Every structure is written in structure tokens, then in C-alpha cells.
C-alpha positions in Angstrom: 106.9 144.9 106.8 104.6 142.2 108.1 101.5 143.0 110.2 100.5 140.3 112.7 96.9 140.1 113.8 96.0 138.1 116.8 92.7 136.1 117.2 91.0 138.8 119.2 91.6 141.4 116.5 90.4 138.9 113.9 87.1 138.5 115.8 86.7 142.2 116.1 87.3 142.8 112.4 84.8 140.0 111.4 82.1 141.4 113.7 82.5 144.8 112.0 81.8 143.1 108.6 78.7 141.3 109.8 76.4 139.8 107.3 73.2 141.6 106.3 69.7 140.3 106.9 69.0 138.5 103.6 65.3 138.1 104.2 64.8 141.8 104.8 66.9 142.7 101.7 64.9 140.3 99.5 61.6 141.6 101.0 62.5 145.1 99.9 63.9 144.0 96.5 60.8 142.0 95.6 58.5 144.9 96.2 60.6 147.6 94.6 59.3 149.2 91.4 61.6 151.5 89.5 60.4 154.0 86.9 62.6 156.4 84.9 61.0 159.6 83.6 62.3 162.4 81.5 61.6 165.9 82.6 61.2 168.1 79.5 61.9 167.2 76.0 64.9 167.1 73.7 66.3 170.5 72.9 68.8 170.4 70.1 71.5 168.1 71.2 70.9 168.4 75.0 69.8 165.3 76.9 66.6 165.9 78.9 66.8 165.8 82.7 65.6 162.4 84.0 64.4 161.4 87.4 64.2 157.8 88.7 61.2 157.1 91.0 61.4 154.2 93.5 58.1 152.9 94.9 57.3 149.7 96.9 54.4 147.6 95.7 51.6 147.5 98.2 53.0 150.4 100.2 51.5 153.6 98.8 53.1 156.8 99.8 56.5 155.4 100.9 58.4 156.0 97.7 61.3 158.3 96.9 63.1 159.6 93.8 66.7 160.2 92.7 66.5 163.8 93.9 66.2 162.7 97.5 69.4 162.3 99.5 70.3 158.9 101.0 69.4 159.8 104.5 65.8 160.7 103.4 65.6 157.5 101.5 66.8 155.5 104.5 64.3 157.2 106.8 61.4 156.7 104.4 62.2 153.0 104.1 62.5 152.6 107.9 59.2 154.5 108.4 57.5 152.2 105.9 58.8 149.1 107.7 57.8 150.4 111.1 54.3 151.5 110.1 53.2 148.9 107.5 55.0 145.6 108.5 55.7 143.5 111.5 59.4 143.2 110.7 60.4 145.8 113.3 60.1 144.8 117.0 60.8 146.4 120.3 64.5 145.9 119.8 64.4 148.9 117.4 63.0 151.6 119.7 64.5 153.4 122.6 67.7 155.3 123.3 69.3 152.3 124.9 68.8 150.2 121.8 71.1 152.2 119.5 73.9 149.7 120.0 71.7 146.6 119.8 73.3 144.2 117.2 69.9 143.3 115.7 69.1 147.0 115.2 72.6 147.7 113.7 72.1 144.7 111.3 68.7 146.1 110.3 70.1 149.6 109.5 73.1 148.1 107.7 70.7 146.0 105.5 68.7 149.0 104.5 71.9 151.0 103.7 73.2 148.1 101.6 69.8 147.9 99.8 69.9 151.6 99.0 73.5 151.3 97.7 72.4 148.3 95.6 69.5 150.0 93.9 71.3 153.3 93.4 74.2 151.7 91.7 71.9 150.3 89.0 72.9 146.7 89.6 69.3 145.6 89.4 
């Protein structure tokens, strides 16, 4: 069975897989500091519980750790970018801007960044 896709469908598919904002991704990656800590000591042959802390250089108080869920990590990163940088403009705020392509690209970039650091590719 052969599936035929017309040009309109191709454009729609490619717009769904839009490229991320590389400058924002690199901005976050350059400032990321990762520390792994063991909680407790070795007991017989059990491995100690470890936690990974992620902080951003120059942005005190906006870190998170491996016990946070992804939604909390995403909201902390967005909060940091809104409060401490000028990377977020008026296009981000307001109920009418939810479908703004620039805002969607911004959110997608942050999600890709979190996926990247949590997958230990760094």
C-alpha cells in the first residue's frame, strides 16, 4: 500500500517539526551547571541514592534537581528567562498569544533543552 502526500500536507507536516531556537538553546546550555550528589553512604552492597542538581550560572535560585518533574523544571526555566533576561518579549504574554509561532518555538526549545540535559547527552 502506497500513501500519497500532497504539497499542502507536506507543508503542514514540516511546520509541525519546526526548528528550535538555537541561540536560546545555547544560552541555556552555556550557563548550565550540573552536580551529582549521593544521599547517604554505601550500605553493604546497596548503591546510595543520588540526586542531580541543575543550576544556571549567574541566576541564583532558579535551579532544579532530578526529583522535580519536567513541568516544574520547564516553569522554573521560563520564570528565570522572564524575570532575569530580556529574551522574552510581549509576544509571550496574554491569552491570545498561546498560538503565537514565536511563543511555541520558545516553549519547544525549552522542552528540547530539558530532554537533552535529562538524557545525559551532555
